C-alpha positions in Angstrom: 29.7 -170.1 10.3 27.5 -168.1 12.2 26.3 -164.3 11.1 28.2 -161.9 13.2 24.9 -161.0 15.4 24.9 -164.8 15.9 28.1 -164.6 17.4 27.7 -161.6 19.6 24.8 -163.1 20.9 26.4 -166.5 22.0 29.7 -164.5 22.8 27.8 -162.5 25.4 27.0 -165.4 27.1 30.8 -167.4 26.9 31.6 -168.1 30.6 35.1 -169.2 29.9 37.8 -169.5 26.2 40.0 -172.6 25.9 42.9 -172.0 23.5 45.1 -174.4 21.8 49.1 -173.3 21.5 50.6 -174.7 18.2 49.0 -172.9 14.9 46.6 -170.4 17.5 48.5 -168.7 20.0 51.9 -169.5 17.5 52.1 -169.7 13.5 52.4 -173.4 14.0 56.0 -174.0 13.4 58.1 -176.2 16.3 61.6 -175.5 16.3 64.0 -177.6 17.9 68.0 -176.5 18.4 70.8 -178.8 18.1 70.7 -179.2 21.7 67.3 -180.5 21.8 65.6 -177.5 23.1 61.9 -176.7 21.6 61.5 -173.0 20.7 58.2 -171.2 20.3 57.3 -167.5 19.0 54.8 -165.7 20.7 52.7 -162.7 19.6 53.4 -160.3 22.2 50.1 -158.3 21.5 48.5 -161.1 21.7 49.6 -161.6 25.4 48.6 -158.5 26.9 44.9 -159.6 25.0 45.0 -162.6 26.8 46.0 -160.7 30.1 43.0 -158.7 29.6 40.7 -161.2 28.4 41.9 -163.3 31.6 40.7 -160.8 33.8 37.2 -161.0 33.1 36.9 -164.3 31.7 38.6 -167.3 33.0 41.2 -168.3 30.1 42.6 -172.3 30.0 45.0 -173.8 27.4 44.8 -177.6 26.7 47.3 -178.6 24.3 48.5 -181.9 22.6 52.2 -181.2 23.3 54.0 -180.7 26.1 56.8 -178.1 26.5 58.2 -176.2 29.3 57.8 -173.1 27.0 54.2 -173.5 27.6 54.1 -173.5 31.1 56.1 -170.4 31.2 54.0 -168.2 29.0 50.9 -169.5 30.7 52.8 -168.7 34.0 54.0 -165.1 32.5 49.9 -164.0 31.6 48.3 -165.5 34.7 46.8 -168.2 32.8 46.1 -171.1 36.0 44.5 -173.4 33.9 46.5 -175.4 31.7 46.4 -179.0 30.6 49.9 -180.3 28.4 50.2 -183.4 26.6 45.9 -184.1 26.2 45.3 -187.2 24.4 41.7 -186.2 24.7 41.1 -182.2 25.2 37.5 -183.5 26.5 39.0 -185.1 28.9 41.6 -182.5 29.7 38.5 -179.8 29.6 37.1 -182.2 32.4 40.1 -182.3 34.7 39.7 -178.7 34.0 36.5 -178.0 35.1 37.3 -180.3 38.5 39.8 -177.9 39.1 37.7 -174.6 39.1 37.1 -173.8 35.4 33.3 -172.6 34.3 31.7 -176.1 33.5 29.5 -174.9 30.1 29.3 -171.7 27.8 32.4 -172.1 26.6 34.4 -170.7 24.2 37.2 -173.0 22.1 39.7 -171.6 19.7 41.5 -174.4 17.9 42.9 -174.9 14.2 43.8 -178.5 13.8 41.7 -182.0 13.8 42.2 -182.9 17.5 40.7 -179.5 18.6 37.0 -180.7 16.7 36.7 -182.8 19.8 35.9 -179.7 21.6 34.2 -177.9 18.9 31.6 -180.6 19.3 31.6 -181.0 23.2 28.3 -179.7 24.6 30.2 -177.4 27.0 31.6 -175.7 24.5 28.8 -173.2 23.1 31.2 -171.3 20.2 33.7 -172.5 17.9 36.7 -170.6 17.0 39.3 -170.6 14.8 42.3 -169.0 12.9 42.5 -168.2 9.1 45.2 -170.7 8.3 43.6 -173.6 10.0 42.8 -177.1 8.5 40.2 -177.2 6.0 37.6 -179.4 8.3 37.7 -177.0 11.0 37.2 -174.1 9.0 33.9 -175.8 7.9 32.9 -176.9 11.6 34.0 -173.5 13.2 31.4 -170.6 14.0 34.1 -167.7 13.6 37.0 -167.7 11.4 39.2 -164.7 12.7 40.9 -162.9 9.8 44.4 -163.7 11.6 46.7 -166.5 11.1 47.6 -168.5 13.8 50.2 -166.7 15.9 49.4 -163.6 14.3 47.0 -161.7 16.5 43.9 -164.2 16.9 44.0 -163.6 20.5 43.7 -160.0 20.5 40.6 -160.4 17.8 38.8 -163.1 20.1 39.4 -160.8 23.0 37.6 -157.9 21.0 34.7 -160.3 20.4 33.7 -161.7 23.6 34.7 -158.4 25.6 32.7 -156.4 23.0 29.4 -158.8 23.5 30.0 -158.7 26.9 30.4 -155.0 27.3 33.3 -155.5 29.2 35.8 -153.8 26.4 37.9 -151.1 27.8 38.5 -149.4 24.5 
């Protein structure tokens, strides 16, 4: 982990933020109905913070799973940079960059082993995670939010990055 001063310094330069879904924007559970429908629970306050964040800094979602629910949530929040079914999160990031997402000084918020690929990507300068992340992710994160996945982590990330850039309106 980095110190609060180091996090603030890096966050000041962040030009885009990438979020994972399961375990970051949700509590990590995947619920299936008898009819095969997939359900996810998103934190409404995280949503408001993601909208605020996205109004100042481009936000992307990269997830290894495919879900109509995630597409719907991204649309509701105005997040236009979305890659689902990513076998490689670095390759998905390249596709997003090709489509207009910032190319460097990025923050990545992930919780599981698949997210470590972005943590080691040279385009990502700030690695952030949730309190209940995989132990290896906790070891490699620059910042660990005090919130569990789905429990307000986007609020925390928005506050940190926007405060560092003097864009936090509260």
